C-alpha positions as CSV (number, residue, x, y, z in Angstrom):
1,M,102.6,94.5,122.9
2,H,105.5,91.9,122.4
3,I,106.2,91.9,118.4
4,S,107.6,88.7,117.0
5,V,108.7,89.4,113.0
6,I,110.1,86.5,110.7
7,I,111.9,87.2,107.5
8,P,111.9,84.3,105.2
9,A,115.4,85.3,103.2
10,H,116.6,83.5,99.9
11,N,119.8,85.4,98.7
12,E,119.3,88.5,100.0
13,A,122.9,89.6,100.6
14,K,122.4,92.7,98.3
15,Y,119.8,94.2,100.8
16,I,119.3,92.4,104.1
17,S,121.6,94.8,105.9
18,D,120.2,97.9,104.7
19,C,116.8,96.0,106.2
20,L,118.4,95.1,109.4
21,Y,119.7,98.5,109.8
22,S,116.0,100.0,109.5
23,F,114.9,97.2,112.3
24,V,118.0,98.1,114.9
25,H,117.2,101.8,114.6
26,Q,113.7,101.6,115.2
27,T,112.5,103.9,118.4
28,Q,110.6,100.8,119.6
29,P,112.0,97.9,118.0
30,P,110.2,94.3,117.8
31,E,111.2,92.1,120.9
32,E,112.3,89.4,118.6
33,L,113.4,89.1,115.0
34,I,114.0,85.9,113.2
35,V,115.6,85.8,109.8
36,V,115.3,82.2,107.9
37,D,117.9,81.7,105.5
38,D,116.2,79.8,103.3
39,N,119.1,77.7,101.2
40,S,120.7,80.9,100.3
41,T,124.0,80.6,98.1
42,D,125.4,83.9,99.0
43,T,126.2,85.7,102.3
44,T,123.1,86.2,103.6
45,F,123.3,84.1,106.7
46,E,126.7,85.7,107.8
47,L,125.4,89.2,107.4
48,V,122.5,88.5,109.6
49,K,124.7,86.6,111.7
50,D,127.0,89.7,112.4
51,F,123.8,91.6,113.2
52,A,122.9,88.8,115.8
53,K,126.2,89.3,117.6
54,D,125.3,92.8,118.7
55,H,121.4,92.6,119.0
56,P,120.5,89.5,120.7
57,W,116.9,89.8,119.9
58,I,117.9,89.1,116.4
59,K,118.2,85.3,115.3
60,V,119.5,83.3,112.3
61,V,118.3,80.1,111.3
62,K,119.1,77.8,108.3
63,H,116.3,76.1,106.5
64,Q,117.1,73.2,103.9
65,S,114.4,73.4,101.1
66,S,113.6,72.2,97.8
67,T,115.6,74.5,95.0
68,E,112.2,74.2,92.7
69,H,110.5,77.5,92.1
70,L,107.4,77.4,94.4
71,P,105.6,80.7,94.6
72,G,104.1,81.4,97.4
73,E,104.4,77.8,98.9
74,K,108.2,78.0,99.3
75,V,108.2,81.4,101.4
76,I,105.3,80.1,103.7
77,R,107.1,77.1,104.3
78,A,110.4,79.2,105.4
79,F,108.0,81.4,107.5
80,N,106.5,78.3,109.3
81,F,110.0,77.1,109.9
82,G,110.9,80.2,111.8
83,L,108.1,80.5,113.5
84,E,108.9,77.3,115.2
85,Y,111.8,79.1,116.8
86,A,109.6,82.2,118.1
87,S,108.7,83.0,121.8
88,N,105.4,82.0,122.5
89,E,105.1,85.4,124.3
90,Y,104.1,87.3,121.1
91,D,101.0,89.4,120.9
92,L,101.6,90.2,117.1
93,I,103.4,88.4,114.7
94,G,104.9,89.9,111.5
95,K,105.8,88.2,108.1
96,F,108.2,90.7,106.5
97,D,110.8,90.5,103.6
98,G,114.5,90.9,103.4
99,D,114.6,93.7,100.7
100,I,112.7,96.5,102.8
101,V,113.7,99.7,104.7
102,L,111.4,100.7,107.3
103,P,110.9,104.4,108.7
104,P,112.3,104.6,112.1
105,N,108.8,105.0,113.9
106,Y,107.3,102.0,111.9
107,F,106.5,99.7,115.2
108,E,105.9,102.3,117.7
109,Q,103.1,103.6,115.3
110,M,101.9,99.8,114.7
111,R,101.8,99.2,118.6
112,G,99.8,102.5,118.7
113,H,97.4,101.4,116.1
114,F,96.7,97.8,117.9
115,Q,96.3,99.1,121.4
116,S,94.1,101.8,120.2
117,N,91.8,99.2,118.6
118,W,91.1,95.8,119.8
119,L,89.5,94.7,116.6
120,L,92.2,95.4,114.3
121,G,93.5,92.2,113.1
122,M,95.9,93.2,110.3
123,C,98.1,96.3,109.8
124,S,101.0,97.7,107.8
125,G,102.3,100.8,106.2
126,L,102.8,101.1,102.3
127,L,105.5,100.1,100.0
128,Y,107.2,102.5,97.9
129,V,110.1,102.0,95.1
130,E,112.6,104.2,93.5
131,K,112.0,105.6,89.9
132,E,114.1,108.4,89.1
133,G,115.3,109.3,92.0
134,Q,112.3,109.7,93.3
135,W,110.2,106.9,96.0
136,V,106.7,106.5,94.2
137,Y,103.7,104.1,95.9
138,E,104.4,100.8,94.5
139,R,100.9,100.6,92.3
140,I,100.3,96.9,91.8
141,A,97.7,96.9,95.0
142,K,95.4,99.4,96.5
143,K,96.6,101.4,99.3
144,S,94.1,99.8,101.4
145,H,95.9,96.3,100.8
146,V,98.2,94.9,103.6
147,R,101.3,93.8,101.2
148,G,102.8,90.7,101.6
149,P,106.4,91.9,102.7
150,I,105.1,94.1,105.7
151,K,102.6,92.2,107.1
152,L,101.9,92.6,111.0
153,Y,98.7,90.2,112.6
154,Y,97.2,90.5,115.8
155,R,97.9,86.9,117.5
156,Q,94.3,85.9,117.9
157,V,93.5,86.6,114.3
158,F,96.7,84.4,113.2
159,E,95.2,81.5,115.0
160,L,91.9,81.8,114.2
161,M,92.7,81.5,110.5
162,G,94.6,78.9,111.1
163,G,98.4,80.6,110.1
164,L,99.4,81.4,106.2
165,R,98.2,79.2,103.5
166,L,101.0,77.5,101.4
167,G,100.8,78.7,97.9
168,V,99.8,81.7,95.4
169,G,97.0,83.8,97.0
170,W,98.1,83.4,100.6
171,D,98.5,87.3,100.9
172,T,94.7,87.9,99.9
173,V,93.0,84.7,101.6
174,D,94.5,86.0,105.1
175,T,93.1,89.5,104.7
176,L,89.5,87.9,104.0
177,L,89.8,85.5,106.6
178,C,90.5,88.2,109.2
179,Q,87.3,89.9,107.9
180,Y,85.4,86.8,108.2
181,H,86.2,86.5,112.0
182,D,85.2,90.1,112.4
183,F,88.6,91.9,112.8
184,E,89.4,94.8,110.6
185,V,92.3,95.4,108.1
186,K,94.4,99.0,108.2
187,T,97.3,100.4,106.1
188,D,98.8,103.6,107.6
189,S,99.5,105.8,104.8
190,S,102.0,108.0,107.0
191,L,104.5,105.0,107.2
192,M,106.4,104.8,103.8
193,V,108.3,101.7,103.5
194,K,111.2,101.4,100.9
195,H,110.8,98.4,98.6
196,L,114.3,98.0,97.3
197,R,113.8,95.5,95.0
198,P,110.3,96.3,93.0
199,T,107.7,93.5,92.9
200,G,107.7,91.6,89.7
201,H,104.3,91.8,87.9
202,G,104.5,88.1,86.7
203,Y,102.6,88.6,83.4
204,S,103.2,85.1,81.9
205,A,100.8,82.0,81.6
206,K,102.2,80.0,84.5
207,N,101.8,82.8,86.9
208,Y,98.2,83.0,85.5
209,R,97.5,79.6,85.8
210,A,98.6,79.5,89.4
211,K,96.3,82.5,89.8
212,G,93.6,80.8,88.5
213,E,94.2,77.8,90.9
214,A,94.3,79.9,93.7
215,L,90.9,81.5,92.9
216,Y,89.4,77.9,92.9
217,K,91.4,77.2,96.3
218,M,89.8,80.2,98.0
219,R,86.4,79.3,96.7
220,Y,85.5,82.1,94.6
221,G,83.3,80.1,92.0
222,L,83.8,80.1,88.5
223,P,81.4,83.3,87.7
224,L,83.6,85.5,90.4
225,A,86.8,83.9,89.3
226,K,86.0,84.7,85.5
227,L,85.4,88.7,86.5
228,A,88.8,88.6,88.6
229,L,90.7,86.9,86.0
230,L,89.1,89.2,83.1
231,K,90.3,92.6,85.6
232,M,94.0,91.0,85.7
233,A,94.0,90.0,82.0
234,L,92.9,93.6,81.0
235,R,95.6,95.3,83.2
236,A,98.2,93.0,81.4
237,K,96.3,93.7,78.2
238,S,96.2,89.9,77.3
239,V,93.4,87.9,76.7
240,K,95.7,85.0,76.5
241,L,96.3,85.5,80.2
242,F,92.7,85.1,80.9
243,L,92.5,82.0,79.1
244,Q,95.3,80.8,81.1
245,G,93.9,81.8,84.1
246,I,90.5,79.9,83.5
247,F,92.8,77.0,82.7
248,G,94.0,77.0,86.1
249,Y,90.7,77.3,87.8
250,I,89.5,74.2,85.6
251,S,92.7,72.4,86.3
252,A,92.4,72.8,90.1
253,A,88.8,71.9,90.1
254,I,89.3,68.6,88.1
255,N,92.1,67.9,90.4
256,K,90.2,68.7,93.4
257,S,93.2,70.4,94.8
258,P,92.7,71.3,98.6
259,H,90.7,74.5,99.4
260,F,92.4,77.2,101.3
261,V,88.9,78.0,103.1
262,E,86.2,75.9,104.7
263,P,82.6,76.3,102.7
264,E,81.4,78.8,105.3
265,E,84.3,81.0,104.7
266,G,84.2,80.7,101.1
267,K,80.6,81.9,101.0
268,F,81.8,84.8,102.8
269,I,84.4,85.4,100.6
270,R,82.2,85.5,97.6
271,R,79.4,87.7,99.3
272,Y,82.2,90.2,100.3
273,R,83.8,90.4,96.9
274,F,80.6,90.8,94.7
275,D,79.5,93.5,97.3
276,G,82.7,95.0,96.7
277,M,82.2,94.9,93.1
278,K,78.5,96.3,93.6
279,V,79.9,99.4,95.7
280,R,82.8,100.0,93.2
281,N,80.1,100.2,90.1
282,L,77.9,102.6,91.9
283,K,80.9,105.0,92.6
284,S,82.0,105.1,88.8
285,V,78.1,106.1,88.0
286,F,78.0,108.9,90.3
287,R,81.4,110.0,88.9
288,I,79.8,109.6,85.7
289,C,76.5,111.6,86.3
């Protein structure tokens, strides 16, 4: 299976060499790796260019973008820019980050998963961060969730869902749309991917307003959005952040922000999320019993 991977990179000089070494030392490397230098002010471009000299399947392109901090939107715009340079032959398309180190059998395993299951729409390994000299699972998502820095999509699914959404929540709505189109999502727990720069938890009023806005765009509906935001706020131990999330949701509704999904897709998302809550509640009851 032909694999094309795109890495949006902004000031990744500290990590990009380790990342690219892990790509070139794969047992079955991808057919194509495109690194998008997104307005870097460090030596990211030069470092990638050196790798590209020795490995013709690695490309580096420069993308001029806004200097404004635009969570979610900025990285996907850079990804879409890189997609324009990708070969049209790919069967699998990947969105990866420049601060990860892959195990050497990563793409060999990925090919095996997709080839053995033609209903598989998205797949990845798991992200680990270093703590006190040990690599431990980065616990900001369930192990069943395909994380944003290491996403690999089956081409048909990628095209059915219309590519990636511009904004916070893009790496949640893609998973839901994959399942909406009757494809499966898988994480391989045997593939430990090192995340050299741990993800910031982002417990701030601004981030929570953005999360609330994203829930509106995904057509969660206010009752489901309240439950989702309450769960996030409890994790952050801050009622204020719950209110900020609600403010973001209502503001998006008043401003009639464009939705990420169509009405039928939104209906599926609400049903899927509510069904998931029911299952978790039943499991909790059984554990108590």
